C-alpha positions in Angstrom: 38.1 51.7 128.4 36.5 53.9 125.7 38.7 54.7 122.6 37.1 57.6 121.0 37.2 61.0 122.8 34.8 61.4 125.1 34.9 64.9 126.6 32.0 64.1 128.3 33.2 62.1 130.6 36.7 64.2 131.4 35.6 65.5 134.9 38.7 67.6 135.4 38.0 69.2 132.7 34.0 69.5 132.8 32.9 73.1 132.3 32.2 75.5 135.2 28.0 74.8 135.6 28.2 78.6 136.4 29.0 79.3 132.7 33.1 80.0 134.0 36.0 78.3 132.3 36.9 74.5 132.5 38.2 73.2 135.5 42.1 73.1 135.0 42.8 71.4 139.1 43.6 68.3 139.7 41.0 66.3 141.6 43.0 65.5 144.4 40.4 63.8 146.2 39.7 61.1 143.8 43.6 60.6 143.3 44.2 59.9 146.7 41.9 57.3 146.5 43.5 55.7 144.0 46.9 56.3 145.6 45.5 54.3 148.4 44.2 51.5 146.2 47.9 51.8 145.1 49.0 51.4 148.5 47.1 48.7 149.4 47.7 46.6 146.3 51.8 47.1 147.3 51.6 46.4 151.0 49.3 43.4 150.3 52.1 42.0 148.4 54.6 42.6 150.8 53.1 42.2 154.2 54.0 38.9 155.0 57.8 39.6 154.7 57.7 41.2 157.8 55.4 38.6 159.4 57.0 35.3 158.3 58.0 33.9 161.6 54.6 34.4 163.1 53.2 32.7 160.2 55.2 29.8 159.7 54.6 29.2 163.2 50.6 29.0 162.7 50.3 27.3 159.5 53.0 25.0 160.5 55.3 24.8 157.5 59.0 26.8 157.1 59.6 30.2 157.1 60.9 29.5 153.4 57.8 28.0 152.6 55.7 30.7 154.3 57.7 33.4 152.0 56.4 31.9 148.9 53.2 33.5 149.8 54.8 36.6 148.5 55.5 34.8 145.0 52.4 33.0 144.6 50.9 36.9 144.9 53.1 37.8 141.7 52.4 34.4 139.6 49.1 35.5 139.9 49.5 39.3 138.8 51.6 37.7 136.0 49.6 35.2 134.9 46.3 36.7 134.8 46.5 40.5 134.2 46.7 40.5 129.9 43.7 37.9 130.1 41.7 39.4 132.6 42.6 42.9 131.2 41.2 41.5 127.9 38.3 40.2 129.5 36.9 43.0 131.5 37.7 45.4 128.7 33.8 46.4 127.8 33.4 47.1 131.8 32.6 50.4 133.6 35.9 51.3 135.1 34.5 51.9 138.5 32.6 48.8 138.6 36.2 47.4 137.5 37.8 49.1 140.6 35.3 48.1 143.0 35.3 44.5 141.9 39.2 44.7 142.0 39.6 46.1 145.2 36.7 43.6 146.9 39.1 40.9 145.5 41.7 42.9 148.2 39.0 42.7 151.3 38.1 39.0 150.4 41.7 37.5 150.0 42.9 39.5 153.3 40.4 38.1 155.1 40.5 34.7 153.8 44.2 34.8 154.8 43.4 36.4 158.2 41.1 33.7 159.3 43.0 30.8 157.3 44.5 27.6 159.4 46.1 25.8 156.3 48.8 26.6 154.3 47.3 25.4 151.5 44.0 27.9 151.4 46.5 30.8 152.4 48.6 30.4 149.3 44.9 30.5 147.4 44.3 33.6 149.0 47.3 35.0 148.3 47.0 33.7 144.6 43.4 35.8 144.4 45.0 38.9 145.8 47.5 38.9 142.9 44.7 37.9 140.7 43.1 41.4 141.8 46.3 43.2 141.8 46.7 42.6 138.3 43.4 43.5 137.4 44.3 47.0 139.5 47.5 47.3 138.2 46.5 47.5 134.8 43.4 50.1 135.4 45.1 52.5 138.1 47.3 54.5 135.9 44.6 54.8 133.2 41.8 55.9 135.4 44.6 58.5 137.2 45.5 60.0 133.2 41.5 60.2 132.7 40.5 62.0 135.4 43.3 65.0 134.7 43.4 67.7 132.2 45.6 67.1 129.8 48.6 69.2 130.9 48.1 67.8 134.4 47.7 63.5 133.2 51.4 63.1 134.2 51.4 64.8 138.0 47.8 62.5 138.3 49.5 59.5 137.8 52.5 60.5 139.8 50.0 61.1 142.7 48.3 57.9 142.1 51.5 55.9 142.0 52.9 57.8 145.7 50.9 54.8 146.9 54.3 52.8 146.6 57.0 54.5 148.5 54.5 54.8 151.1 53.4 51.1 151.6 57.5 50.0 151.6 58.5 52.6 154.0 55.9 53.5 156.3 53.0 50.9 155.3 55.7 47.3 155.9 57.0 48.5 159.2 53.9 49.7 160.8 52.3 46.5 159.7 55.4 44.5 161.0 55.0 46.4 164.6 51.1 45.5 164.7 51.8 41.8 164.0 54.2 41.7 166.9 51.6 43.6 169.0 48.3 41.7 168.0 49.2 39.2 165.7 49.5 38.6 162.0 46.4 37.7 161.8 44.7 41.2 163.0 47.9 42.9 160.6 45.5 41.0 157.7 42.5 42.4 159.2 43.4 45.4 159.3 44.1 45.6 155.7 40.5 44.4 155.1 39.3 47.2 157.3 41.3 49.9 155.1 39.7 48.3 151.9 36.4 48.3 152.9 36.7 52.1 153.8 38.4 52.7 150.6 35.2 51.2 148.8 33.2 53.6 150.4 35.3 56.5 149.1 35.6 55.2 145.7 32.0 54.9 145.4 31.6 58.9 146.8 34.3 60.2 145.1 35.7 58.7 142.4 34.3 59.4 138.6 33.1 56.6 135.9 34.1 56.5 132.7 33.1 53.7 130.3 35.0 50.5 128.9 35.9 49.6 125.4 32.9 49.3 122.9 32.4 45.6 122.6 34.1 45.1 118.9 37.2 46.9 120.5 39.1 44.3 122.9 42.5 44.9 123.4 44.8 42.9 121.0 47.6 41.8 123.0 50.1 40.5 120.3 49.1 43.2 117.6 49.9 45.7 120.9 53.5 44.3 121.3 54.1 45.8 117.4 53.1 49.1 118.3 56.5 51.1 118.1 57.8 52.3 121.6 55.7 49.6 123.0 58.6 47.0 123.2 61.7 49.4 124.1 59.4 50.1 127.4 58.7 47.1 128.2 62.2 46.0 127.6 63.3 48.6 130.2 60.6 48.0 132.5 61.8 44.3 132.8 65.4 45.2 133.4 65.1 47.7 135.6 62.7 46.2 138.2 64.6 43.0 137.9 67.8 45.2 138.8 66.2 46.7 141.8 64.5 43.6 143.3 67.7 41.9 143.6 68.8 44.5 145.7 65.6 45.5 147.5 64.5 42.0 148.2 67.8 40.9 150.0 68.5 44.0 151.8 68.3 43.2 154.7 70.8 40.4 154.3 72.9 42.7 152.5 72.8 45.3 155.5 73.3 42.6 158.0 76.6 41.2 155.9 77.6 45.4 156.5 77.0 45.1 160.5 74.2 47.5 159.4 71.5 44.7 160.4 70.0 47.0 163.3 69.5 50.0 161.1 67.4 48.2 158.1 64.2 50.0 159.1 65.9 53.5 159.5 67.7 53.2 155.8 64.3 52.0 154.5 62.8 55.4 156.1 65.6 56.8 154.0 64.8 55.2 151.0 60.9 55.9 151.2 61.7 59.6 152.1 63.8 59.8 149.0 61.4 57.8 146.9 58.7 60.5 148.0 60.5 63.2 146.7 61.3 61.6 143.4 57.4 61.3 142.9 57.0 64.7 143.5 59.7 65.8 141.3 58.5 63.6 138.6 54.9 65.0 138.6 56.3 68.3 138.2 58.3 67.6 135.4 56.6 64.4 133.8 54.3 65.9 131.1 57.7 67.8 129.3 60.8 65.5 130.7 59.8 61.9 130.7 62.8 61.2 128.8 65.2 63.3 130.5 63.7 61.8 134.3 64.0 58.1 133.0 67.7 58.7 132.1 68.3 60.3 135.2 66.4 57.7 137.4 68.7 54.6 135.9 72.0 57.1 136.1 70.8 57.7 139.9 70.6 53.9 140.8 73.9 53.1 138.7 75.7 55.4 140.8 74.3 54.5 143.9 75.0 50.9 143.0 78.3 51.6 142.4 79.0 53.8 145.6 77.3 50.7 147.7 79.7 48.0 145.6 83.2 50.1 146.6 82.4 52.6 149.2 80.0 50.7 151.4 82.3 50.1 154.2 81.6 53.6 155.4 78.2 53.9 156.6 77.2 57.7 155.6 78.0 56.6 152.4 75.4 53.9 152.5 73.1 56.2 153.7 73.7 58.3 151.0 73.8 55.7 148.5 70.2 54.7 149.8 68.6 58.1 149.4 70.4 58.5 145.7 68.6 54.7 145.3 65.3 56.2 146.5 65.7 59.4 144.2 66.1 57.7 141.4 63.5 55.1 142.0 60.6 56.7 142.9 59.6 58.1 139.8 60.2 55.2 137.6 56.8 53.7 138.3 55.0 56.8 137.2 57.2 57.1 134.3 57.1 53.5 132.6 53.2 54.0 133.1 53.2 57.1 131.8 55.6 55.9 128.2 53.7 52.6 127.8 50.0 54.9 128.1 51.8 57.2 125.6 53.4 54.5 123.1 50.4 52.0 123.2 48.0 55.1 122.1 44.4 53.3 121.5 45.7 50.2 122.8 47.0 51.8 126.4 44.5 48.9 128.1 46.2 45.9 126.4 49.9 48.0 127.2 49.1 48.6 130.9 48.5 45.1 131.2 51.7 43.7 129.0 53.4 46.4 131.6 52.2 44.9 134.8 52.6 41.2 133.6 56.4 42.0 132.9 56.4 44.1 136.2 55.5 41.2 138.7 57.4 38.6 136.3 60.8 40.7 136.6 59.9 40.6 140.6 59.9 37.1 140.7 62.5 36.8 138.9 64.6 39.4 140.8 64.0 37.1 144.0 65.3 34.3 142.3 68.4 35.6 140.9 68.9 37.4 144.1 68.5 34.1 145.9 71.1 32.4 143.4 73.4 35.5 143.6 73.5 35.3 147.6 74.2 31.5 147.9 77.1 31.7 145.1 78.8 35.0 145.5 77.0 36.5 148.4 75.2 39.9 149.0 78.5 41.8 147.8 77.3 41.1 144.5 74.1 42.7 144.3 75.3 46.2 143.8 77.2 44.5 140.9 74.6 43.2 139.4 72.3 46.4 139.5 75.4 48.3 137.8 75.4 46.0 135.3 72.0 45.6 134.5 71.5 49.3 134.2 73.6 49.6 131.6 71.5 48.6 128.5 68.6 50.3 130.3 70.1 53.4 130.0 71.3 52.4 126.6 67.6 51.3 125.1 66.0 54.8 126.5 68.9 56.6 124.5 67.7 54.6 121.5 64.1 54.8 121.7 64.1 58.5 120.8 61.6 58.1 117.9 59.2 55.9 120.0 59.1 55.2 123.4 60.7 57.9 125.6 60.7 60.6 122.8 62.7 63.9 123.8 59.1 65.5 124.2 55.8 64.1 124.2 52.9 65.0 121.7 49.4 66.4 122.2 48.3 62.9 121.0 50.5 61.2 122.8 48.9 63.5 126.1 45.4 62.7 125.1 42.7 61.4 128.0 41.6 58.9 125.3 45.4 57.2 125.1 45.8 56.6 128.4 42.3 55.4 129.7 
């Protein structure tokens, strides 16, 4: 990704060929392609969760062993995002995006056709590697396609694929797997990815990578003011969210609401979509305030679930608050780390992807330990306690990381590409 100003590549702000003013609109068709890529990465990661019984029966292993297909995906992402981002820094951005999505098509096809557990795990690891490349690329790609004052909104559009995958994609994939078999669900993902590849070729603009002598230096990036606080907030916030979300079915079952899990997740997803829309509108000028508000909303939701979960209506209300607080967080953290990273934004994005996936993997482990030791009632209390340092760090990092107002330099197209 180029670190030098490159106004000729910023297609969203390119002068009208008829001599009119520069375009000041979001390239929605291209951004929706990126949102679909985000959808595919998120759904590929979580799809096995709804297909465990059938997958375990076919592969001849226990459901707990099959569940590790989700863990190995996160490990593949966490281990390879930083080195692969550095190794491919000079690649054209469109070429890299096509390669990453092609990796998903390959991995999901092998998963669908595999008859052995070892091959399935290898395919899932490859999918995680492709995700590491994609996640380190997508937010900066979205920023680069948009005019300066709409870059936050562009990232919000791209990140909308996350709640759509979690609230609609996973239930749909589970339904398809139940009706036609789990292999069909993975083949459907391959088909969707092939269509996306054609969409990218036709509609997504290309941008240059970094010059050969300007490869991202990861350790140096950690010393850039603001990057550390954003990565800390990412680690702890995602850990807190995953502890509850990964075991939401067990939590709701203990409340006697196991039969309503799908509906409650739909409420969460709808609130998350609303959060993404609000974030897209306000992120350019209110990144710090939105991050604090998101953490506070999730904390309030956790407090309600901790002390008032015996009232069904309040469980639904808390879920809505949770989704409203969480939905915009991926956009906010991607934007914050891109701003803080400046000319090292690629390296900072790769670090965020690594920390994010490490937090997800840790959340699954910590949640399981809490469930065995203290029961599911410990989840909301854990979320609440973890969010206290998150809020403190966001408030503390006002000079770099989460400034009260984003500067023009922070929001420049070259800083987040």
